[in-house]
All heavy atoms as a GROMACS GRO file, in nm:
protein
  513
    1MET      N    1   1.314   1.526   1.291
    1MET     CA    2   1.425   1.541   1.201
    1MET      C    3   1.373   1.522   1.059
    1MET      O    4   1.310   1.422   1.027
    1MET     CB    5   1.533   1.439   1.235
    1MET     CG    6   1.649   1.442   1.138
    1MET     SD    7   1.793   1.351   1.197
    1MET     CE    8   1.748   1.184   1.161
    2SER      N    9   1.399   1.615   0.973
    2SER     CA   10   1.355   1.610   0.835
    2SER      C   11   1.475   1.582   0.746
    2SER      O   12   1.578   1.646   0.756
    2SER     CB   13   1.291   1.743   0.796
    2SER     OG   14   1.254   1.740   0.662
    3HIS      N   15   1.459   1.484   0.659
    3HIS     CA   16   1.567   1.446   0.569
    3HIS      C   17   1.509   1.435   0.429
    3HIS      O   18   1.415   1.361   0.406
    3HIS     CB   19   1.626   1.312   0.612
    3HIS     CG   20   1.737   1.265   0.524
    3HIS    ND1   21   1.856   1.329   0.513
    3HIS    CD2   22   1.744   1.159   0.440
    3HIS    CE1   23   1.932   1.264   0.426
    3HIS    NE2   24   1.866   1.160   0.381
    4ASN      N   25   1.563   1.511   0.335
    4ASN     CA   26   1.518   1.505   0.197
    4ASN      C   27   1.600   1.402   0.122
    4ASN      O   28   1.720   1.414   0.107
    4ASN     CB   29   1.533   1.642   0.130
    4ASN     CG   30   1.436   1.743   0.186
    4ASN    OD1   31   1.330   1.707   0.233
    4ASN    ND2   32   1.472   1.869   0.181
    5ASP      N   33   1.533   1.301   0.076
    5ASP     CA   34   1.596   1.193   0.001
    5ASP      C   35   1.530   1.192  -0.136
    5ASP      O   36   1.409   1.177  -0.148
    5ASP     CB   37   1.573   1.061   0.073
    5ASP     CG   38   1.644   0.944   0.006
    5ASP    OD1   39   1.663   0.948  -0.117
    5ASP    OD2   40   1.677   0.849   0.077
    6SER      N   41   1.610   1.208  -0.242
    6SER     CA   42   1.553   1.220  -0.376
    6SER      C   43   1.477   1.094  -0.418
    6SER      O   44   1.376   1.104  -0.487
    6SER     CB   45   1.661   1.253  -0.477
    6SER     OG   46   1.755   1.148  -0.486
    7ILE      N   47   1.522   0.977  -0.376
    7ILE     CA   48   1.453   0.853  -0.412
    7ILE      C   49   1.317   0.847  -0.343
    7ILE      O   50   1.216   0.815  -0.406
    7ILE     CB   51   1.538   0.730  -0.378
    7ILE    CG1   52   1.664   0.729  -0.466
    7ILE    CG2   53   1.458   0.601  -0.397
    7ILE    CD1   54   1.764   0.623  -0.430
    8VAL      N   55   1.313   0.882  -0.217
    8VAL     CA   56   1.187   0.884  -0.144
    8VAL      C   57   1.091   0.984  -0.207
    8VAL      O   58   0.972   0.955  -0.227
    8VAL     CB   59   1.209   0.916   0.006
    8VAL    CG1   60   1.077   0.938   0.077
    8VAL    CG2   61   1.289   0.806   0.073
    9GLU      N   62   1.141   1.100  -0.243
    9GLU     CA   63   1.057   1.201  -0.308
    9GLU      C   64   1.003   1.151  -0.442
    9GLU      O   65   0.886   1.175  -0.475
    9GLU     CB   66   1.134   1.331  -0.326
    9GLU     CG   67   1.171   1.400  -0.195
    9GLU     CD   68   1.048   1.434  -0.110
    9GLU    OE1   69   0.946   1.476  -0.167
    9GLU    OE2   70   1.056   1.416   0.012
   10GLN      N   71   1.085   1.080  -0.519
   10GLN     CA   72   1.040   1.026  -0.646
   10GLN      C   73   0.932   0.920  -0.627
   10GLN      O   74   0.831   0.919  -0.699
   10GLN     CB   75   1.158   0.965  -0.723
   10GLN     CG   76   1.255   1.065  -0.776
   10GLN     CD   77   1.378   0.999  -0.838
   10GLN    OE1   78   1.376   0.880  -0.870
   10GLN    NE2   79   1.484   1.076  -0.855
   11VAL      N   80   0.951   0.833  -0.529
   11VAL     CA   81   0.851   0.730  -0.501
   11VAL      C   82   0.720   0.794  -0.458
   11VAL      O   83   0.612   0.755  -0.504
   11VAL     CB   84   0.903   0.632  -0.393
   11VAL    CG1   85   0.791   0.542  -0.343
   11VAL    CG2   86   1.018   0.550  -0.446
   12ARG      N   87   0.728   0.895  -0.373
   12ARG     CA   88   0.606   0.964  -0.329
   12ARG      C   89   0.535   1.033  -0.444
   12ARG      O   90   0.412   1.031  -0.453
   12ARG     CB   91   0.640   1.064  -0.219
   12ARG     CG   92   0.674   0.997  -0.089
   12ARG     CD   93   0.712   1.096   0.018
   12ARG     NE   94   0.742   1.026   0.142
   12ARG     CZ   95   0.808   1.078   0.242
   12ARG    NH1   96   0.854   1.203   0.234
   12ARG    NH2   97   0.831   1.009   0.351
   13ALA      N   98   0.611   1.092  -0.535
   13ALA     CA   99   0.552   1.160  -0.651
   13ALA      C  100   0.482   1.059  -0.742
   13ALA      O  101   0.370   1.085  -0.790
   13ALA     CB  102   0.659   1.237  -0.727
   14ILE      N  103   0.544   0.944  -0.764
   14ILE     CA  104   0.484   0.840  -0.847
   14ILE      C  105   0.357   0.788  -0.780
   14ILE      O  106   0.254   0.770  -0.846
   14ILE     CB  107   0.584   0.727  -0.873
   14ILE    CG1  108   0.697   0.778  -0.964
   14ILE    CG2  109   0.516   0.604  -0.934
   14ILE    CD1  110   0.817   0.684  -0.972
   15ARG      N  111   0.366   0.763  -0.651
   15ARG     CA  112   0.249   0.714  -0.576
   15ARG      C  113   0.133   0.813  -0.585
   15ARG      O  114   0.019   0.775  -0.610
   15ARG     CB  115   0.287   0.689  -0.430
   15ARG     CG  116   0.171   0.638  -0.346
   15ARG     CD  117   0.209   0.624  -0.200
   15ARG     NE  118   0.243   0.754  -0.147
   15ARG     CZ  119   0.311   0.774  -0.034
   15ARG    NH1  120   0.355   0.673   0.034
   15ARG    NH2  121   0.335   0.896   0.008
   16GLU      N  122   0.163   0.940  -0.567
   16GLU     CA  123   0.060   1.044  -0.574
   16GLU      C  124  -0.002   1.051  -0.714
   16GLU      O  125  -0.124   1.060  -0.728
   16GLU     CB  126   0.121   1.180  -0.537
   16GLU     CG  127   0.024   1.294  -0.538
   16GLU     CD  128  -0.074   1.293  -0.422
   16GLU    OE1  129  -0.053   1.222  -0.322
   16GLU    OE2  130  -0.176   1.366  -0.431
   17ALA      N  131   0.081   1.042  -0.818
   17ALA     CA  132   0.031   1.048  -0.956
   17ALA      C  133  -0.058   0.928  -0.987
   17ALA      O  134  -0.164   0.944  -1.049
   17ALA     CB  135   0.148   1.055  -1.054
   18ARG      N  136  -0.017   0.810  -0.943
   18ARG     CA  137  -0.100   0.690  -0.968
   18ARG      C  138  -0.231   0.699  -0.892
   18ARG      O  139  -0.336   0.662  -0.945
   18ARG     CB  140  -0.025   0.565  -0.926
   18ARG     CG  141   0.084   0.531  -1.020
   18ARG     CD  142   0.102   0.383  -1.034
   18ARG     NE  143   0.202   0.360  -1.137
   18ARG     CZ  144   0.297   0.272  -1.128
   18ARG    NH1  145   0.306   0.196  -1.022
   18ARG    NH2  146   0.383   0.257  -1.225
   19ALA      N  147  -0.228   0.746  -0.771
   19ALA     CA  148  -0.351   0.760  -0.693
   19ALA      C  149  -0.444   0.861  -0.758
   19ALA      O  150  -0.565   0.838  -0.770
   19ALA     CB  151  -0.318   0.800  -0.549
   20ALA      N  152  -0.388   0.973  -0.803
   20ALA     CA  153  -0.470   1.076  -0.868
   20ALA      C  154  -0.531   1.024  -0.997
   20ALA      O  155  -0.646   1.056  -1.030
   20ALA     CB  156  -0.385   1.200  -0.895
   21LYS      N  157  -0.456   0.943  -1.071
   21LYS     CA  158  -0.505   0.885  -1.197
   21LYS      C  159  -0.633   0.805  -1.174
   21LYS      O  160  -0.720   0.799  -1.260
   21LYS     CB  161  -0.397   0.795  -1.257
   21LYS     CG  162  -0.436   0.724  -1.383
   21LYS     CD  163  -0.323   0.636  -1.434
   21LYS     CE  164  -0.368   0.555  -1.555
   21LYS     NZ  165  -0.262   0.466  -1.599
   22HIS      N  166  -0.646   0.748  -1.056
   22HIS     CA  167  -0.763   0.665  -1.022
   22HIS      C  168  -0.854   0.734  -0.921
   22HIS      O  169  -0.930   0.668  -0.850
   22HIS     CB  170  -0.717   0.529  -0.969
   22HIS     CG  171  -0.636   0.453  -1.069
   22HIS    ND1  172  -0.689   0.397  -1.182
   22HIS    CD2  173  -0.503   0.427  -1.075
   22HIS    CE1  174  -0.594   0.339  -1.252
   22HIS    NE2  175  -0.479   0.356  -1.189
   23ASN      N  176  -0.845   0.867  -0.916
   23ASN     CA  177  -0.929   0.948  -0.826
   23ASN      C  178  -0.919   0.904  -0.680
   23ASN      O  179  -1.015   0.908  -0.605
   23ASN     CB  180  -1.075   0.947  -0.873
   23ASN     CG  181  -1.090   1.010  -1.008
   23ASN    OD1  182  -1.032   1.114  -1.036
   23ASN    ND2  183  -1.166   0.945  -1.096
   24PHE      N  184  -0.802   0.856  -0.643
   24PHE     CA  185  -0.772   0.814  -0.506
   24PHE      C  186  -0.866   0.703  -0.457
   24PHE      O  187  -0.888   0.687  -0.338
   24PHE     CB  188  -0.774   0.935  -0.410
   24PHE     CG  189  -0.670   1.037  -0.448
   24PHE    CD1  190  -0.702   1.141  -0.535
   24PHE    CD2  191  -0.541   1.028  -0.400
   24PHE    CE1  192  -0.607   1.234  -0.571
   24PHE    CE2  193  -0.445   1.120  -0.436
   24PHE     CZ  194  -0.478   1.224  -0.522
   25ASP      N  195  -0.921   0.626  -0.551
   25ASP     CA  196  -1.011   0.515  -0.521
   25ASP      C  197  -0.927   0.389  -0.505
   25ASP      O  198  -0.869   0.338  -0.602
   25ASP     CB  199  -1.111   0.500  -0.636
   25ASP     CG  200  -1.207   0.384  -0.618
   25ASP    OD1  201  -1.186   0.299  -0.529
   25ASP    OD2  202  -1.304   0.377  -0.697
   26LEU      N  203  -0.920   0.337  -0.383
   26LEU     CA  204  -0.834   0.222  -0.355
   26LEU      C  205  -0.874   0.099  -0.436
   26LEU      O  206  -0.787   0.024  -0.481
   26LEU     CB  207  -0.835   0.189  -0.206
   26LEU     CG  208  -0.768   0.291  -0.116
   26LEU    CD1  209  -0.779   0.249   0.030
   26LEU    CD2  210  -0.622   0.309  -0.154
   27ASP      N  211  -1.004   0.079  -0.458
   27ASP     CA  212  -1.046  -0.035  -0.538
   27ASP      C  213  -0.997  -0.022  -0.682
   27ASP      O  214  -0.953  -0.120  -0.742
   27ASP     CB  215  -1.198  -0.051  -0.536
   27ASP     CG  216  -1.250  -0.095  -0.400
   27ASP    OD1  217  -1.177  -0.170  -0.329
   27ASP    OD2  218  -1.362  -0.057  -0.363
   28ALA      N  219  -1.003   0.098  -0.738
   28ALA     CA  220  -0.957   0.121  -0.875
   28ALA      C  221  -0.805   0.107  -0.883
   28ALA      O  222  -0.753   0.051  -0.980
   28ALA     CB  223  -0.999   0.260  -0.922
   29ILE      N  224  -0.734   0.155  -0.783
   29ILE     CA  225  -0.588   0.142  -0.780
   29ILE      C  226  -0.551  -0.005  -0.775
   29ILE      O  227  -0.463  -0.052  -0.849
   29ILE     CB  228  -0.528   0.219  -0.660
   29ILE    CG1  229  -0.550   0.369  -0.677
   29ILE    CG2  230  -0.380   0.186  -0.642
   29ILE    CD1  231  -0.523   0.450  -0.551
   30TYR      N  232  -0.619  -0.082  -0.691
   30TYR     CA  233  -0.590  -0.225  -0.678
   30TYR      C  234  -0.623  -0.299  -0.808
   30TYR      O  235  -0.546  -0.384  -0.852
   30TYR     CB  236  -0.669  -0.284  -0.560
   30TYR     CG  237  -0.640  -0.430  -0.538
   30TYR    CD1  238  -0.522  -0.471  -0.479
   30TYR    CD2  239  -0.732  -0.527  -0.577
   30TYR    CE1  240  -0.494  -0.605  -0.459
   30TYR    CE2  241  -0.705  -0.662  -0.558
   30TYR     CZ  242  -0.586  -0.700  -0.498
   30TYR     OH  243  -0.559  -0.833  -0.478
   31ALA      N  244  -0.736  -0.265  -0.869
   31ALA     CA  245  -0.775  -0.329  -0.995
   31ALA      C  246  -0.670  -0.302  -1.103
   31ALA      O  247  -0.634  -0.392  -1.180
   31ALA     CB  248  -0.912  -0.280  -1.040
   32ASP      N  249  -0.619  -0.180  -1.109
   32ASP     CA  250  -0.515  -0.146  -1.206
   32ASP      C  251  -0.387  -0.224  -1.176
   32ASP      O  252  -0.322  -0.275  -1.266
   32ASP     CB  253  -0.488   0.004  -1.206
   32ASP     CG  254  -0.384   0.043  -1.309
   32ASP    OD1  255  -0.405   0.016  -1.429
   32ASP    OD2  256  -0.279   0.099  -1.270
   33LEU      N  257  -0.352  -0.234  -1.050
   33LEU     CA  258  -0.234  -0.310  -1.010
   33LEU      C  259  -0.246  -0.456  -1.054
   33LEU      O  260  -0.154  -0.512  -1.113
   33LEU     CB  261  -0.215  -0.303  -0.858
   33LEU     CG  262  -0.105  -0.388  -0.799
   33LEU    CD1  263   0.031  -0.332  -0.835
   33LEU    CD2  264  -0.121  -0.396  -0.648
   34LYS      N  265  -0.362  -0.517  -1.030
   34LYS     CA  266  -0.384  -0.656  -1.068
   34LYS      C  267  -0.382  -0.671  -1.220
   34LYS      O  268  -0.330  -0.769  -1.273
   34LYS     CB  269  -0.514  -0.709  -1.009
   34LYS     CG  270  -0.516  -0.716  -0.857
   34LYS     CD  271  -0.398  -0.787  -0.798
   34LYS     CE  272  -0.409  -0.936  -0.806
   34LYS     NZ  273  -0.295  -1.008  -0.745
   35ARG      N  274  -0.437  -0.573  -1.295
   35ARG     CA  275  -0.436  -0.578  -1.441
   35ARG      C  276  -0.292  -0.573  -1.492
   35ARG      O  277  -0.252  -0.654  -1.576
   35ARG     CB  278  -0.516  -0.461  -1.499
   35ARG     CG  279  -0.515  -0.457  -1.653
   35ARG     CD  280  -0.573  -0.329  -1.708
   35ARG     NE  281  -0.506  -0.208  -1.660
   35ARG     CZ  282  -0.388  -0.163  -1.705
   35ARG    NH1  283  -0.322  -0.229  -1.798
   35ARG    NH2  284  -0.336  -0.052  -1.656
   36ARG      N  285  -0.212  -0.480  -1.437
   36ARG     CA  286  -0.072  -0.467  -1.478
   36ARG      C  287   0.007  -0.592  -1.440
   36ARG      O  288   0.095  -0.636  -1.514
   36ARG     CB  289  -0.012  -0.342  -1.415
   36ARG     CG  290  -0.074  -0.215  -1.473
   36ARG     CD  291  -0.027  -0.088  -1.404
   36ARG     NE  292   0.117  -0.081  -1.402
   36ARG     CZ  293   0.190  -0.056  -1.294
   36ARG    NH1  294   0.132  -0.030  -1.180
   36ARG    NH2  295   0.320  -0.051  -1.299
   37GLU      N  296  -0.025  -0.648  -1.326
   37GLU     CA  297   0.040  -0.771  -1.282
   37GLU      C  298   0.011  -0.883  -1.381
   37GLU      O  299   0.103  -0.955  -1.424
   37GLU     CB  300  -0.014  -0.806  -1.143
   37GLU     CG  301   0.040  -0.933  -1.083
   37GLU     CD  302  -0.022  -0.959  -0.948
   37GLU    OE1  303  -0.140  -0.998  -0.943
   37GLU    OE2  304   0.048  -0.939  -0.848
   38GLN      N  305  -0.114  -0.897  -1.422
   38GLN     CA  306  -0.154  -1.002  -1.517
   38GLN      C  307  -0.082  -0.984  -1.650
   38GLN      O  308  -0.033  -1.081  -1.709
   38GLN     CB  309  -0.305  -0.995  -1.538
   38GLN     CG  310  -0.361  -1.106  -1.622
   38GLN     CD  311  -0.401  -1.224  -1.538
   38GLN    OE1  312  -0.433  -1.208  -1.421
   38GLN    NE2  313  -0.397  -1.342  -1.594
   39GLU      N  314  -0.077  -0.860  -1.698
   39GLU     CA  315  -0.014  -0.832  -1.827
   39GLU      C  316   0.136  -0.861  -1.826
   39GLU      O  317   0.192  -0.906  -1.924
   39GLU     CB  318  -0.038  -0.686  -1.867
   39GLU     CG  319  -0.181  -0.658  -1.906
   39GLU     CD  320  -0.208  -0.510  -1.929
   39GLU    OE1  321  -0.114  -0.428  -1.915
   39GLU    OE2  322  -0.323  -0.476  -1.962
   40SER      N  323   0.201  -0.834  -1.714
   40SER     CA  324   0.346  -0.848  -1.709
   40SER      C  325   0.392  -0.988  -1.670
   40SER      O  326   0.505  -1.025  -1.698
   40SER     CB  327   0.405  -0.747  -1.609
   40SER     OG  328   0.374  -0.787  -1.477
   41GLY      N  329   0.305  -1.062  -1.602
   41GLY     CA  330   0.344  -1.193  -1.552
   41GLY      C  331   0.417  -1.187  -1.418
   41GLY      O  332   0.450  -1.289  -1.360
   42ALA      N  333   0.443  -1.065  -1.369
   42ALA     CA  334   0.508  -1.047  -1.239
   42ALA      C  335   0.402  -1.053  -1.129
   42ALA      O  336   0.284  -1.038  -1.154
   42ALA     CB  337   0.580  -0.913  -1.234
   43VAL      N  338   0.446  -1.075  -1.006
   43VAL     CA  339   0.354  -1.075  -0.892
   43VAL      C  340   0.384  -0.951  -0.810
   43VAL      O  341   0.491  -0.938  -0.752
   43VAL     CB  342   0.371  -1.202  -0.806
   43VAL    CG1  343   0.281  -1.196  -0.685
   43VAL    CG2  344   0.340  -1.326  -0.889
   44PHE      N  345   0.287  -0.857  -0.809
   44PHE     CA  346   0.304  -0.733  -0.734
   44PHE      C  347   0.245  -0.743  -0.594
   44PHE      O  348   0.286  -0.672  -0.504
   44PHE     CB  349   0.235  -0.617  -0.805
   44PHE     CG  350   0.291  -0.589  -0.943
   44PHE    CD1  351   0.209  -0.546  -1.044
   44PHE    CD2  352   0.425  -0.604  -0.970
   44PHE    CE1  353   0.259  -0.520  -1.170
   44PHE    CE2  354   0.477  -0.579  -1.096
   44PHE     CZ  355   0.392  -0.536  -1.196
   45SER      N  356   0.145  -0.827  -0.578
   45SER     CA  357   0.086  -0.845  -0.445
   45SER      C  358   0.050  -0.992  -0.429
   45SER      O  359   0.012  -1.058  -0.524
   45SER     CB  360  -0.039  -0.758  -0.426
   45SER     OG  361  -0.143  -0.802  -0.511
   46ASN      N  362   0.066  -1.042  -0.310
   46ASN     CA  363   0.038  -1.181  -0.282
   46ASN      C  364  -0.070  -1.187  -0.177
   46ASN      O  365  -0.045  -1.163  -0.059
   46ASN     CB  366   0.166  -1.251  -0.234
   46ASN     CG  367   0.147  -1.399  -0.217
   46ASN    OD1  368   0.035  -1.447  -0.208
   46ASN    ND2  369   0.256  -1.472  -0.214
   47GLU      N  370  -0.191  -1.218  -0.219
   47GLU     CA  371  -0.304  -1.218  -0.127
   47GLU      C  372  -0.291  -1.324  -0.019
   47GLU      O  373  -0.349  -1.311   0.087
   47GLU     CB  374  -0.434  -1.235  -0.204
   47GLU     CG  375  -0.464  -1.115  -0.290
   47GLU     CD  376  -0.605  -1.115  -0.344
   47GLU    OE1  377  -0.693  -1.170  -0.275
   47GLU    OE2  378  -0.626  -1.059  -0.450
   48SER      N  379  -0.213  -1.428  -0.044
   48SER     CA  380  -0.198  -1.532   0.057
   48SER      C  381  -0.121  -1.480   0.178
   48SER      O  382  -0.126  -1.539   0.285
   48SER     CB  383  -0.127  -1.654   0.000
   48SER     OG  384   0.007  -1.624  -0.031
   49LEU      N  385  -0.050  -1.368   0.162
   49LEU     CA  386   0.024  -1.311   0.275
   49LEU      C  387  -0.063  -1.223   0.364
   49LEU      O  388  -0.021  -1.184   0.472
   49LEU     CB  389   0.143  -1.229   0.224
   49LEU     CG  390   0.248  -1.308   0.147
   49LEU    CD1  391   0.356  -1.212   0.096
   49LEU    CD2  392   0.311  -1.414   0.235
   50LYS      N  393  -0.183  -1.190   0.318
   50LYS     CA  394  -0.270  -1.104   0.397
   50LYS      C  395  -0.336  -1.185   0.507
   50LYS      O  396  -0.417  -1.273   0.484
   50LYS     CB  397  -0.377  -1.040   0.307
   50LYS     CG  398  -0.319  -0.947   0.205
   50LYS     CD  399  -0.427  -0.890   0.119
   50LYS     CE  400  -0.367  -0.801   0.012
   50LYS     NZ  401  -0.468  -0.749  -0.080
   51ARG      N  402  -0.300  -1.154   0.627
   51ARG     CA  403  -0.357  -1.222   0.743
   51ARG      C  404  -0.408  -1.115   0.840
   51ARG      O  405  -0.350  -1.008   0.850
   51ARG     CB  406  -0.251  -1.306   0.813
   51ARG     CG  407  -0.202  -1.419   0.728
   51ARG     CD  408  -0.106  -1.507   0.807
   51ARG     NE  409  -0.050  -1.606   0.718
   51ARG     CZ  410   0.075  -1.604   0.673
   51ARG    NH1  411   0.157  -1.511   0.711
   51ARG    NH2  412   0.118  -1.697   0.590
   52PRO      N  413  -0.512  -1.147   0.914
   52PRO     CA  414  -0.560  -1.049   1.012
   52PRO      C  415  -0.452  -1.021   1.117
   52PRO      O  416  -0.376  -1.110   1.155
   52PRO     CB  417  -0.680  -1.116   1.077
   52PRO     CG  418  -0.703  -1.243   1.005
   52PRO     CD  419  -0.590  -1.268   0.911
   53VAL      N  420  -0.446  -0.899   1.160
   53VAL     CA  421  -0.350  -0.861   1.264
   53VAL      C  422  -0.403  -0.910   1.397
   53VAL      O  423  -0.517  -0.885   1.434
   53VAL     CB  424  -0.334  -0.707   1.266
   53VAL    CG1  425  -0.243  -0.665   1.381
   53VAL    CG2  426  -0.279  -0.659   1.134
   54GLN      N  427  -0.318  -0.982   1.470
   54GLN     CA  428  -0.355  -1.030   1.602
   54GLN      C  429  -0.308  -0.929   1.705
   54GLN      O  430  -0.191  -0.895   1.710
   54GLN     CB  431  -0.288  -1.166   1.630
   54GLN     CG  432  -0.336  -1.277   1.539
   54GLN     CD  433  -0.478  -1.318   1.569
   54GLN    OE1  434  -0.522  -1.316   1.683
   54GLN    NE2  435  -0.550  -1.355   1.465
   55ARG      N  436  -0.399  -0.879   1.783
   55ARG     CA  437  -0.363  -0.785   1.889
   55ARG      C  438  -0.332  -0.863   2.016
   55ARG      O  439  -0.395  -0.964   2.046
   55ARG     CB  440  -0.477  -0.688   1.917
   55ARG     CG  441  -0.497  -0.592   1.805
   55ARG     CD  442  -0.600  -0.493   1.846
   55ARG     NE  443  -0.598  -0.382   1.754
   55ARG     CZ  444  -0.649  -0.265   1.780
   55ARG    NH1  445  -0.705  -0.242   1.895
   55ARG    NH2  446  -0.644  -0.169   1.691
   56GLU      N  447  -0.234  -0.811   2.089
   56GLU     CA  448  -0.202  -0.873   2.218
   56GLU      C  449  -0.312  -0.838   2.317
   56GLU      O  450  -0.373  -0.731   2.309
   56GLU     CB  451  -0.067  -0.821   2.269
   56GLU     CG  452   0.049  -0.869   2.186
   56GLU     CD  453   0.181  -0.825   2.245
   56GLU    OE1  454   0.186  -0.798   2.366
   56GLU    OE2  455   0.277  -0.816   2.169
   57ALA      N  456  -0.333  -0.927   2.410
   57ALA     CA  457  -0.431  -0.902   2.514
   57ALA      C  458  -0.388  -0.782   2.598
   57ALA      O  459  -0.269  -0.764   2.626
   57ALA     CB  460  -0.449  -1.024   2.601
   58ASN      N  461  -0.483  -0.702   2.636
   58ASN     CA  462  -0.456  -0.586   2.719
   58ASN      C  463  -0.443  -0.633   2.863
   58ASN      O  464  -0.541  -0.662   2.930
   58ASN     CB  465  -0.570  -0.485   2.705
   58ASN     CG  466  -0.543  -0.358   2.780
   58ASN    OD1  467  -0.450  -0.349   2.858
   58ASN    ND2  468  -0.626  -0.259   2.758
   59THR      N  469  -0.320  -0.644   2.909
   59THR     CA  470  -0.296  -0.700   3.042
   59THR      C  471  -0.281  -0.592   3.150
   59THR      O  472  -0.270  -0.624   3.266
   59THR     CB  473  -0.169  -0.786   3.043
   59THR    OG1  474  -0.058  -0.705   3.002
   59THR    CG2  475  -0.184  -0.904   2.949
   60ARG      N  476  -0.282  -0.465   3.111
   60ARG     CA  477  -0.260  -0.359   3.210
   60ARG      C  478  -0.387  -0.283   3.242
   60ARG      O  479  -0.385  -0.188   3.318
   60ARG     CB  480  -0.154  -0.262   3.161
   60ARG     CG  481  -0.020  -0.330   3.147
   60ARG     CD  482   0.084  -0.233   3.115
   60ARG     NE  483   0.210  -0.304   3.099
   60ARG     CZ  484   0.325  -0.247   3.091
   60ARG    NH1  485   0.336  -0.118   3.096
   60ARG    NH2  486   0.435  -0.318   3.078
   61GLY      N  487  -0.497  -0.322   3.182
   61GLY     CA  488  -0.623  -0.255   3.213
   61GLY      C  489  -0.645  -0.125   3.136
   61GLY      O  490  -0.740  -0.055   3.163
   62TYR      N  491  -0.556  -0.092   3.046
   62TYR     CA  492  -0.574   0.028   2.966
   62TYR      C  493  -0.660  -0.002   2.848
   62TYR      O  494  -0.651  -0.109   2.789
   62TYR     CB  495  -0.438   0.082   2.916
   62TYR     CG  496  -0.342   0.117   3.026
   62TYR    CD1  497  -0.223   0.047   3.038
   62TYR    CD2  498  -0.370   0.219   3.115
   62TYR    CE1  499  -0.132   0.078   3.138
   62TYR    CE2  500  -0.279   0.252   3.214
   62TYR     CZ  501  -0.161   0.181   3.226
   62TYR     OH  502  -0.071   0.212   3.324
   63SER      N  503  -0.742   0.093   2.809
   63SER     CA  504  -0.821   0.072   2.689
   63SER      C  505  -0.754   0.140   2.573
   63SER      O  506  -0.687   0.242   2.587
   63SER     CB  507  -0.963   0.127   2.708
   63SER     OG  508  -0.956   0.265   2.735
   64ALA      N  509  -0.768   0.083   2.456
   64ALA     CA  510  -0.705   0.137   2.336
   64ALA      C  511  -0.786   0.249   2.276
   64ALA      O  512  -0.900   0.265   2.292
   64ALA     CB  513  -0.687   0.027   2.232
   0.00000   0.00000   0.00000
C-alpha cells in the first residue's frame, strides 16, 4: 500500500539534501550534527542511549 504524505516527503527531501551536502559520508553527517548541536545548545543525539542490540537465542535450530 502506497500512501503519499507531504510531511514524510518533506522529511525525506531534507534528509536527502543533508546527506548529499556531506557526500553521503555518515561520519561527516554525524560531525555536522554534533557541531550544530553544540552551537544551538540542544541535544540532537544522546550517545548514552546507544546500547548493543541483544539477539534472542536461536531456540528452533534455524540459522539467521
